[in-house]
C-alpha positions in Angstrom: 0.0 0.0 0.0 1.4 3.3 -1.1 0.1 6.1 1.2 0.4 9.6 -0.2 1.5 12.7 1.7 -1.4 15.1 1.6 -0.2 17.9 3.9 -0.4 20.5 1.1 -3.0 20.6 -1.6 -1.7 19.4 -4.9 -4.1 21.3 -7.1 -3.3 24.9 -8.0 -6.3 25.4 -10.3 -6.5 28.9 -11.9 -9.4 29.4 -14.3 -7.2 31.7 -16.4 -5.2 28.6 -17.6 -7.8 28.5 -20.3 -6.0 31.4 -22.0 -3.0 29.1 -22.8 -5.1 26.8 -25.0 -3.7 28.2 -28.3 -0.1 28.7 -27.3 2.4 27.1 -29.7 6.1 27.0 -30.1 7.1 30.4 -31.3 4.1 32.2 -29.8 4.9 35.8 -28.7 3.2 37.5 -25.8 2.5 40.7 -27.8 0.9 38.9 -30.8 -1.0 36.4 -28.7 -2.5 39.2 -26.5 -3.5 41.3 -29.5 -5.4 38.3 -30.9 -7.1 37.8 -27.5 -8.1 41.5 -27.2 -9.3 41.6 -30.9 -11.7 38.7 -30.2 -12.7 40.3 -26.8 -13.6 43.6 -28.4 -15.6 41.9 -31.2 -17.8 40.5 -28.5 -17.8 43.5 -26.2 -20.1 45.5 -28.4 -20.7 48.4 -25.9 -17.0 48.6 -24.9 -17.8 48.4 -21.2 -16.3 45.0 -20.5 -17.5 41.5 -21.3 -20.8 40.8 -19.6 -23.8 38.5 -20.2 -25.6 41.2 -22.2 -22.7 40.9 -24.7 -23.2 37.1 -24.7 -26.9 37.5 -25.4 -26.2 39.7 -28.4 -23.7 37.2 -29.7 -26.3 34.4 -29.3 -28.9 36.4 -31.1 -26.6 37.2 -34.0 -25.4 33.6 -34.3 -29.0 32.4 -34.2 -29.9 34.8 -37.1 -26.9 33.7 -39.2 -27.7 30.0 -38.5 -31.3 30.5 -39.4 -30.4 32.1 -42.7 -28.0 29.2 -43.5 -30.8 26.7 -42.6 -33.3 28.5 -44.9 -30.7 28.3 -47.7 -30.3 24.6 -47.1 -34.0 24.1 -47.0 -34.4 25.8 -50.4 -31.8 23.5 -51.9 -33.5 20.5 -50.3 -36.9 21.6 -51.8 -35.2 21.6 -55.2 -33.8 18.1 -54.6 -37.1 16.8 -53.4 -38.9 18.1 -56.4 -36.8 15.9 -58.6 -37.7 12.7 -56.6 -41.2 13.5 -55.5 -43.3 11.2 -57.6 -46.7 12.1 -56.1 -45.9 15.8 -55.8 -46.8 16.2 -52.1 -43.6 18.0 -51.2 -42.1 15.2 -49.2 -40.3 11.9 -49.8 -41.1 8.4 -48.8 -38.4 5.7 -48.6 -39.8 4.1 -51.8 -39.6 7.4 -53.7 -36.0 7.9 -52.6 -35.1 4.3 -53.6 -36.8 4.7 -57.0 -35.0 8.0 -57.6 -31.6 6.4 -56.7 -32.3 3.4 -58.9 -33.4 5.7 -61.7 -30.1 7.7 -61.4 -28.0 4.5 -61.3 -29.8 3.0 -64.3 -28.5 5.8 -66.5 -31.9 6.6 -67.8 -31.7 10.2 -66.6 -28.4 10.7 -68.5 -29.7 8.9 -71.6 -32.9 10.9 -71.7 -31.0 14.1 -71.5 -28.7 13.0 -74.4 -31.7 12.0 -76.5 -33.4 15.4 -75.9 -30.3 17.2 -77.0 -30.0 15.2 -80.3 -33.7 15.2 -81.1 -33.2 18.5 -83.0 -36.7 18.7 -84.5 -38.4 17.2 -81.5 -40.1 14.5 -83.5 -39.2 11.8 -81.0 -36.4 10.4 -83.3 -32.7 10.9 -83.5 -30.2 10.1 -86.3 -27.7 7.4 -85.4 -25.1 9.3 -87.4 -25.5 12.3 -85.1 -24.5 10.4 -82.0 -22.2 7.6 -83.3 -18.5 7.9 -82.3 -16.9 5.6 -84.9 -17.4 2.1 -86.2 -16.7 0.3 -82.9 -18.9 -1.3 -80.3 -21.1 1.8 -79.8 -22.1 1.9 -83.5 -22.8 -1.8 -83.6 -25.1 -1.6 -80.6 -26.9 1.4 -82.0 -27.5 -0.3 -85.3 -28.7 -3.4 -83.6 -31.3 -1.3 -81.7 -32.6 0.2 -84.9 -35.3 -2.4 -85.4 -36.7 -1.1 -88.7 -33.2 -0.3 -90.2 -34.0 3.4 -91.0 -30.9 4.6 -89.2 -33.1 6.5 -86.7 -33.8 5.6 -83.1 -36.9 6.3 -81.0 -36.4 7.1 -77.3 -37.3 3.5 -76.3 -34.8 2.1 -78.8 -32.1 4.5 -77.7 -32.6 3.7 -74.0 -32.3 0.0 -74.8 -29.0 0.7 -76.6 -27.8 2.9 -73.8 -28.5 0.2 -71.2 -26.2 -2.2 -73.1 -23.5 0.4 -73.4 -23.6 1.4 -69.7 -25.0 -1.5 -67.6 -26.6 -0.2 -64.4 -25.1 -1.2 -61.0 -26.9 -4.0 -59.1 -25.7 -2.8 -55.7 -28.5 -2.2 -53.3 -28.9 1.5 -52.4 -27.8 2.3 -48.9 -30.6 4.4 -47.5 -30.6 5.4 -43.9 -34.2 6.6 -44.0 -34.7 6.5 -40.2 -31.8 9.0 -39.8 -33.4 11.4 -42.4 -37.0 11.1 -41.1 -36.4 13.0 -37.9 -40.0 12.9 -36.6 -40.5 9.3 -37.7 -43.7 9.9 -39.7 -42.5 8.2 -42.8 -42.1 11.4 -44.8 -38.8 13.3 -45.3 -39.5 17.0 -45.6 -37.1 19.7 -46.9 -36.4 20.8 -43.3 -35.5 17.3 -42.3 -33.3 16.8 -45.3 -31.5 20.0 -44.4 -30.7 18.4 -41.1 -33.1 20.2 -38.7 -36.5 19.5 -37.3 -39.1 22.2 -37.4 -39.4 24.5 -35.5 -35.8 25.7 -35.9 -33.4 24.8 -33.1 -29.9 26.1 -32.8 -27.2 23.4 -32.7 -27.1 22.3 -29.1 -23.5 21.3 -29.2 -22.3 24.6 -30.6 -24.5 26.6 -28.2 -23.2 24.6 -25.2 -19.6 25.1 -26.4 -20.0 28.8 -26.7 -21.8 29.1 -23.4 -19.1 27.1 -21.7 -16.4 29.2 -23.1 -18.0 32.5 -21.9 -18.7 31.0 -18.4 -15.1 30.1 -18.1 -14.0 33.6 -19.1 -16.3 35.0 -16.4 -14.5 32.9 -13.9 -11.4 35.1 -14.5 -13.4 38.2 -13.3 -11.3 39.0 -10.2 -13.4 41.7 -8.6 -16.6 39.7 -8.8 -18.7 42.4 -10.7 -19.9 39.9 -13.3 -18.0 41.9 -15.9 -14.6 41.0 -17.4 -12.6 44.1 -18.3 -9.7 44.3 -20.7 -7.4 45.0 -17.8 -8.5 41.8 -16.0 -8.1 39.7 -19.2 -4.6 41.2 -19.9 -3.4 40.7 -16.3 -4.6 37.1 -16.3 -3.0 36.4 -19.6 0.4 37.8 -18.7 0.3 35.7 -15.4 -0.4 32.5 -17.4 2.0 33.2 -20.2 4.8 33.6 -17.7 4.3 30.0 -16.7 5.5 28.9 -20.2 7.9 31.8 -21.0 10.4 30.9 -18.3 13.1 33.3 -19.4 10.6 36.2 -19.7 11.7 37.3 -23.2 8.1 37.4 -24.5 8.6 34.4 -26.9 7.9 30.7 -26.3 11.0 28.9 -27.5 10.9 25.2 -28.6 12.5 24.2 -25.4 10.0 26.2 -23.3 7.1 24.7 -25.2 8.4 21.2 -24.6 8.8 21.9 -20.9 5.3 23.5 -20.6 3.5 21.2 -23.0 1.5 19.4 -20.4 0.3 22.7 -19.1 -0.8 23.7 -22.6 -2.5 20.3 -23.2 -4.3 20.7 -19.9 -5.5 24.1 -20.9 -6.9 22.7 -24.2 -8.7 19.9 -22.2 -10.2 22.5 -19.9 -11.4 24.6 -22.8 -13.5 21.6 -24.0 -14.7 20.5 -20.5 -18.3 21.0 -19.5 -19.3 22.8 -16.3 -21.2 20.3 -14.1 -23.5 20.8 -11.1 -22.7 18.7 -8.1 -24.2 18.8 -4.6 -22.8 21.5 -2.4 -20.5 20.0 0.4 -21.3 20.8 4.0 -19.1 23.3 5.7 -16.0 21.7 7.2 -16.3 18.7 4.9 -13.1 17.2 3.5 -13.4 16.8 -0.3 -12.0 13.6 -1.8 -12.0 12.1 -5.3 -11.1 8.6 -6.5 -10.6 7.8 -10.1 -10.1 4.3 -11.4 -10.4 2.3 -14.6 -12.2 -0.4 -12.6 -11.8 -2.7 -9.5 -9.6 -5.6 -9.1 -12.3 -7.9 -7.7 -15.0 -9.5 -9.8 -18.7 -9.4 -9.0 -21.5 -11.9 -9.3 -23.9 -9.0 -9.6 -24.4 -6.9 -12.8 -25.0 -3.2 -12.7 -26.9 -2.2 -15.9 -27.3 -5.5 -17.6 -25.8 -8.9 -18.4 -23.7 -7.8 -21.3 -21.1 -5.8 -19.3 -18.6 -6.8 -16.7 -19.1 -5.2 -13.3 -16.1 -5.1 -10.8 -15.8 -4.2 -7.1 -13.5 -1.7 -5.5 -13.2 -1.5 -1.7 -13.3 1.9 0.0 -12.1 1.7 3.6 -13.0 4.8 5.7 -10.4 5.5 8.4 -11.4 6.8 11.9 -11.6 10.6 12.3 -13.9 13.5 13.0 -14.2 15.5 9.7 -17.1 14.5 7.5 -16.1 13.3 4.0 -17.5 14.3 0.6 -16.5 11.5 -1.8 -16.5 11.8 -5.6 -16.1 8.4 -7.3 -15.1 8.1 -11.0 -14.6 4.9 -13.0 -14.3 4.1 -16.6 -16.0 0.7 -16.2 -19.1 -0.4 -14.3 -18.0 -0.5 -10.6 -19.6 -1.3 -7.3 -17.9 0.7 -4.6 -18.0 -1.2 -1.3 -17.6 1.0 1.7 -16.5 -0.3 5.1 -14.9 1.1 8.3 -15.9 4.4 9.8 -18.7 4.9 7.2 -20.5 7.3 9.5 -18.0 9.9 8.4 -19.3 9.9 4.8 -21.7 12.8 4.4 -22.1 12.6 0.6 -21.1 10.2 -2.2 -21.3 11.2 -5.9 -20.7 8.2 -8.2 -19.8 8.8 -11.9 -19.1 6.3 -14.7 -17.7 6.3 -18.2 -20.4 3.8 -19.1 -24.1 4.4 -19.2 -27.3 2.4 -19.8 -29.7 3.2 -22.6 -31.5 5.7 -20.4 -28.3 7.6 -19.6 -27.9 6.3 -16.1 -24.4 5.9 -14.7 -23.3 2.2 -14.5 -22.1 2.5 -10.9 -23.3 1.2 -7.5 -22.4 1.5 -3.8 -22.6 -0.7 -0.8 -22.2 0.3 2.8 -23.5 3.9 2.6 -27.2 4.7 3.0 -29.1 5.5 -0.1 -30.0 9.0 1.0 -26.3 9.9 0.9 -25.6 8.6 -2.6 -26.1 10.5 -5.8 -25.2 9.3 -9.3 -23.8 11.9 -11.7 -25.5 12.8 -14.9 -24.0 12.6 -18.4 -22.1 15.9 -17.8 -18.9 14.8 -16.1 -16.3 13.5 -18.7 -15.0 10.5 -16.8 -12.6 9.3 -19.5 -11.0 12.7 -20.0 -10.5 13.0 -16.3 -8.9 9.6 -16.1 -6.7 10.6 -19.1 -5.6 13.7 -17.2 -4.7 11.5 -14.3 -2.0 9.9 -16.4 -0.1 13.2 -16.0 -0.3 13.0 -12.2 -2.5 13.8 -9.2 -2.3 17.6 -9.6 -3.7 17.4 -13.2 -6.6 15.2 -12.1 -7.4 17.6 -9.3 -7.3 20.5 -11.7 -9.7 18.8 -14.1 -12.1 18.0 -11.2 -11.9 21.7 -10.1 -12.5 23.0 -13.6 -15.6 20.8 -14.1 -17.2 20.9 -10.6 -15.7 24.0 -9.0 -14.6 21.7 -6.1 -11.0 21.8 -5.0 -10.6 18.1 -4.2 -7.7 15.9 -3.2 -7.6 12.9 -5.6 -6.0 9.5 -6.2 -6.2 7.4 -9.3 -5.4 3.8 -9.9 -7.0 0.5 -10.8 -8.4 -0.1 -7.4 -8.0 -3.0 -5.1 -8.6 -1.0 -1.9 -8.5 2.7 -1.2 -8.3 4.2 2.2 -10.0 7.5 3.0 -9.1 10.2 3.8 -5.4 9.3 3.4 -6.0 8.2 -0.2 -3.7 5.3 0.3 -4.2 2.9 -2.6 -3.7 -0.9 -2.3 -3.2 -2.8 -5.6 -2.9 -6.6 -5.9 -0.4 -8.1 -8.4 -0.7 -11.7 -7.4 -3.8 -13.6 -8.3 -5.8 -15.8 -5.9 -6.3 -19.5 -6.6 -9.3 -20.8 -8.4 -12.3 -21.3 -6.0 -14.5 -24.3 -6.1 -16.7 -24.3 -9.3 -14.1 -22.8 -11.6 -11.6 -24.6 -13.9 -8.1 -24.0 -12.4 -6.3 -23.6 -15.7 -8.8 -21.3 -17.4 -9.0 -19.3 -14.1 -5.6 -17.9 -14.7 -7.0 -15.9 -17.6 -9.1 -14.0 -15.0 -6.3 -12.8 -12.7 -4.6 -10.3 -15.1 -7.5 -7.9 -14.7 -9.2 -9.3 -11.5 -6.3 -10.7 -9.4 -8.5 -10.8 -6.3 -11.0 -13.2 -7.9 -14.7 -12.9 -7.6 -17.1 -12.1 -4.7 -20.7 -13.2 -4.3 -22.9 -10.2 -3.6 -26.5 -9.7 -2.5 -28.1 -7.5 -5.2 -30.5 -6.0 -2.6 -27.5 -4.4 -0.9 -26.4 -2.4 -3.9 -27.6 1.2 -4.3 -27.7 2.2 -8.0 -29.6 4.4 -10.5 -30.0 1.5 -12.9 -30.8 -2.2 -12.8 -29.0 -4.5 -10.4 -29.2 -8.3 -10.9 -27.3 -11.5 -10.6 -25.5 -12.7 -13.7 -27.3 -15.6 -15.4 -23.9 -16.5 -16.8 -20.8 -14.9 -15.3 -19.1 -12.4 -17.7 -15.8 -12.6 -19.6 -13.1 -15.0 -18.3 -15.1 -15.8 -15.1 -17.8 -17.2 -17.3 -15.3 -19.2 -19.4 -13.7 -20.7 -16.3 -17.2 -21.6 -14.8 -18.5 -23.1 -18.1 -15.3 -25.1 -18.5 -15.6 -26.5 -15.0 -19.2 -27.4 -15.7 -18.2 -29.3 -18.9 -20.2 -27.0 -21.1 -17.1 -25.8 -23.0 -13.5 -27.0 -23.3 -10.3 -25.3 -24.5 -9.2 -26.5 -28.0 -5.7 -26.9 -29.2 -5.7 -23.2 -30.3 -5.0 -20.2 -28.1 -8.2 -18.4 -26.7 -10.6 -20.8 -28.4 -13.3 -23.0 -26.8 -15.4 -25.9 -28.1 -19.1 -26.1 -27.1 -19.9 -29.5 -25.7 -23.4 -28.8 -24.4 -26.2 -26.5 -25.3 -25.5 -22.9 -24.1 -28.3 -20.3 -23.9 -25.9 -17.3 -24.4 -22.2 -16.5 -24.5 -20.7 -14.9 -21.4 -21.0 -11.1 -21.6 -18.1 -8.6 -22.0 -16.0 -10.9 -24.3 -14.6 -7.9 -26.0 -11.2 -6.3 -26.5 -8.4 -8.2 -24.8 -11.1 -10.7 -23.5 -12.2 -11.7 -27.1 -12.2 -15.4 -27.7 -13.3 -17.8 -30.5 -15.7 -20.6 -30.2 -16.3 -23.9 -32.1 -19.8 -25.3 -32.2 -20.2 -28.9 -31.1 -22.0 -31.3 -33.4 -25.7 -30.6 -33.5 -25.5 -27.6 -31.2 -27.1 -24.2 -32.0 -25.4 -20.9 -31.8 -25.8 -19.3 -28.3 -27.3 -15.8 -28.1 -25.1 -12.8 -27.5 -21.8 -11.5 -29.0 -18.2 -12.3 -28.3 -16.2 -9.4 -29.6 -13.6 -9.8 -32.3 -13.4 -13.6 -32.0 -14.6 -16.1 -34.6 -17.3 -18.8 -34.6 -16.4 -22.1 -36.3 -18.7 -24.9 -37.3 -18.4 -28.4 -35.8 -15.9 -29.4 -38.4 -13.4 -26.9 -36.9 -12.7 -25.3 -40.2 -15.8 -23.6 -41.6 -16.0 -20.0 -40.4 -19.6 -19.1 -39.5 -18.8 -15.6 -38.1 -15.8 -13.4 -37.9 -13.6 -11.4 -40.3 -10.0 -12.1 -39.3 -10.0 -15.8 -38.2 -6.3 -16.7 -37.6 -5.5 -19.5 -35.2 -2.4 -20.0 -33.1 -1.5 -23.1 -31.2 -2.1 -22.9 -27.5 1.2 -22.2 -25.9 3.0 -24.9 -24.0 3.0 -22.7 -21.0 5.0 -23.7 -17.9 3.9 -22.7 -14.5 6.1 -22.7 -11.4 3.8 -23.5 -8.5 5.2 -23.1 -5.0 3.1 -25.4 -2.8 2.2 -24.8 0.8 5.0 -27.2 1.7 7.4 -24.8 0.1 8.4 -27.2 -2.7 8.7 -25.6 -6.2 7.5 -27.6 -9.1 6.7 -26.9 -12.8 3.4 -27.7 -14.4 2.3 -27.6 -18.0 -1.1 -26.3 -19.1 -3.7 -28.8 -17.9 -2.0 -29.4 -14.6 0.6 -32.0 -15.7 3.7 -31.9 -13.5 6.9 -31.5 -15.5 9.5 -31.6 -12.7 10.5 -29.9 -9.4 13.3 -27.6 -8.4 16.2 -29.1 -6.4 16.2 -28.2 -2.7 19.6 -26.5 -3.1 18.0 -23.9 -5.4 20.1 -24.9 -8.4 19.1 -24.4 -12.1 17.0 -26.7 -14.2 17.6 -28.0 -17.7 14.9 -29.0 -20.2 15.6 -32.7 -21.2 13.8 -34.7 -23.9 12.6 -38.0 -22.4 10.2 -40.8 -23.4 7.6 -38.9 -21.4 8.3 -35.6 -23.3 10.3 -32.6 -22.2 11.1 -32.9 -18.5 13.0 -30.4 -16.3 16.0 -31.9 -14.5 18.5 -30.5 -12.1 21.8 -29.4 -13.7 24.7 -31.4 -12.2 26.7 -29.2 -9.8 29.9 -29.6 -11.8 28.1 -28.2 -14.9 26.8 -25.1 -13.3 28.4 -21.9 -14.4 29.0 -18.7 -12.4 25.9 -17.2 -13.9 22.6 -19.0 -14.4 20.9 -18.5 -17.8 17.4 -17.3 -17.0 15.8 -17.4 -20.5 16.2 -19.9 -23.3 14.6 -19.6 -26.7 14.7 -22.9 -28.5 14.2 -22.9 -32.3 10.5 -23.0 -33.3 8.2 -24.6 -34.0 7.7 -27.7 -31.9 10.4 -27.2 -29.3 9.4 -23.7 -28.4 8.8 -23.1 -24.7 6.5 -20.3 -23.7 7.5 -17.7 -21.1 7.4 -19.1 -17.5 4.7 -18.0 -15.1 5.6 -17.7 -11.5 2.9 -18.9 -9.1 4.0 -18.6 -5.4 2.1 -20.6 -2.8 -0.6 -21.6 -5.3 -1.0 -18.1 -6.7 0.2 -16.6 -9.9 2.3 -13.5 -10.7 2.9 -12.9 -14.4 6.3 -11.4 -15.2 
């Protein structure tokens, strides 16, 4: 456990950092400030400083300009609709759009235009000589289409000839009608084709971006009069520019830019961050934040559905007097399990980078009363906050302060246990042995991400904003290890591939990314429901690919595990649990020896041992190759 010294606050958030977002190598203070002031004066229409009246005028002007552009797009859309509108009602059905596309692809539109050009006297006939381009294929087809041999073609004859010269494509038109029909009434109007529903609405994303930018500028207002003056903007800029321009010469040199790049990147992130409302902490409350990709302990309970993997992270509250406000952030669905002096917790706000279809955060808590728990809305950018944490704790705290206005102390890790308020974080690198009901060999796939194994929870104890239920089939590698133990599936001779031996209702959920595996159907078995990521599905013959785009197979590695038993004896085991030899008690090296029973590991005679023991051998492939050794002390695994 690595406790962190928290005597001084790491975050030094200054809202004016926003002004560094466009700094580049070679930027000069004078030119940069002039650009800022030019933009500032363009918005400050009454020259009395930037206030919300100025913002309202900008919004009105942008709205008028956007409405004019929309009306222009609608006019163009009306013209396009007129060409496809078979019944003349001013709107398009999917059938009308499909017919128009097929008409265009058939070449009839082009052919009819050419015919009208060469029908000089408008008698419905054209001379072959007027349109022929030599004595090649074109002339031959035109003459073949002249059924009465008078060297003249009717429109029908010409269209038939044109179809032979330019065969139409047979590709099915790709029409995303549901995305065009914004109100879902089966008719696409000119306004919908222009990309807007009626009545007109300004682009929400653009409006939010502009509003967010102005609100961040108002945070620079030092005297609190709700008006940002040129003097306040200039002073704030010069203070921030000095953070990058370390020698004070007014120019950001390449070396200075490299040194201050993280500050500039953080400024750009903050410029795009939303402003989120969170509960107001009580007076005297200590503000804490925990950010994690996920927990190191698996869960038998799913938050938000069967198709995602939910993990558990333990939060241990240390004794003390000050109440705690805790902000929890995780990229994956996590159940935060509180224990210890939980009476100190006054408020918990749980956020997640994953959400259900209704927009609810995929997060849960145990051990804190429901009245103290709130789940954040879609405002907080969990993934960006976690990305900032890659730079260190101070950057994470700065992002949290920029989004929420709360000056928190924060810690970020993949969580085994976290201790509050010290923010000490305990991570587990050694996996637990397989519990009863899980195949021991497949189990080791679990412990890379969830080294603490899995815990059975009571769903009724979990506080969440979305559904909480037991898994019908455990997700990801947990499910694979359970199904293998039950004899429903078995590993094949290929890496990350399983054969179905019994009917299976659905594949384990969350078999995506690094957890993707392939399956082979057993004879007479139907495909289970669900998805399995980027893996492939093979028929019972083991060769026919039923699903999957990149179906490459690799032999399962002849992995060797060193298992140190409770008696302290160290032995080597192959995949499947076959013992392959034990280390000598004197701690000497081993040598791979070919025997009648296959490769065995024998003690190297004392007289043959050198001063240095070779720790890695790479025999020539293919059949003699030995996979990297996995160390499993006292029945547990640690992958090196």
